[in-house]
N, C-alpha and C positions, 0 to 999 in steps of 0.2 A: 396556636396559630396567632400570629400578630394581626394587628387591625389592617395593615398594609396588605398581608397575605390573604386575609379573608375578603377584603374588597376585590382584589384580583380574581380570586377563586369565584366569588358570586358574579363578577362580570362575564368571565369566560364560560361559566356554567349556565349563563342566561342566553347564549347564542342558539338560536333555533336551528334545528336540523330540517332536512327536507319534508319530514313528516309533521313538522310544527312543534315537536317535543324539543326540549333543550338539550343540547349535546352534553356528554359527560366531559368534564375538564379534570385534568391532573397536572400537578407541579412536573416539569420536566425531570426525567429520571425517576419518576415514582409511579409509573403505569404498572398496574398489576398484571401478572401473567394472565392470558386469556381475555383480556379486556376487548369488548365487543367494539368494532369500527361503525361508524366514524366517532372520533373523539378529538379533543384539543389538549394539547401539552402547552404549558407556558412557563416563563421564567418568574422567579421570585425575588430578583435583586431589588432591594429597596433603595430608592435614590436618597441622597442627602437632602435635607429640607431646602426647598427653593431652587434645586438643580434638577435639570432634565437628564434623564438616563435612558439610553437605548435598550430596548427589551425586544424579546421575540416570542411569538406564540406559533404553534404548528397545528393545522388540522390534518388529520390522518383519515384516509378513506380508501376503500377498495377501488382499484383501477377499473374493474368492471362496471363500477357505479358511476363512471364519468359521464361527460356530456351535460345533460340538463341538470343533474344533481350538482355537479361541479359549479356551473353558472349560478344556481341557486344559493349554494353554500357561500360562494364569493360574495354574492349580494347581501347575505345576512351579516357577514363579518363587516362589510364596507358600511352597511347601514348602522351597525352598532358602534362603530368607530370613525365618526364623520370627521373631515378635515378641520372643523372648528374645534374639535376636541370633545370629550365627554367626561364629566365630573363624577367621580366615585367619593361618597362620604365614608369617613372611617371614624372611629371613636375619638381620635386625637386631632382630626382635621379633615382634609380631603385630598384626593390625587385627581389630576387631570391627564387623561391619555390622549396622545396625539398620534394619528398615523405618520409614519416616516414619510420624508418628502420624496425619496426615491426608493423604488422596489417595494412599495407598501404590501402588496399581495403578489406572490410569486409560486407558481405550481411547478413541481418536479416530482420525478419517480424516486421512490425509495431505492437507495443503492444496494441495500441488502435484500430487498425483496421487491421485484419489478411488478408485483400484483397490487402494490401500495402506493397510492398518490399522497403527496404532502403539499399543502399550501402554507408556504412560510409567510408569516404576518409580522411585518417589522413595524414597531411603534416606539413612542416615548412616553415616559411617565414623569410628571413633576409633581413632587409631593409637598403639600402645605400642611405641616403638623408641628407638634410640640416634640 
């Protein structure tokens, strides 16, 4: 795992769920069969040094758990990724994550399974590294 990938994984693995325990995070497309909801998937595209790259993460949860849990999880993500950005240190430098200016958090039903809700998190990463 690269230092960039590790930093992103540590960040998304640190988002608290409604029970106060960190949510499980997986790279997009690498969720194991039978993974328990809720969990987060995230992109691993590394930006070129000093360039901003648009990335996306998704929080997946059961639709039956919506309501207050949905609001609490939205607040957890918004708190972890403030508009001023958040710095993630890496072995070769650091990354700053910024929420997207438009449609930062957007909830939708999963098209394949209406019992699942997805919160799409749009953000940007700027990498300061060697």
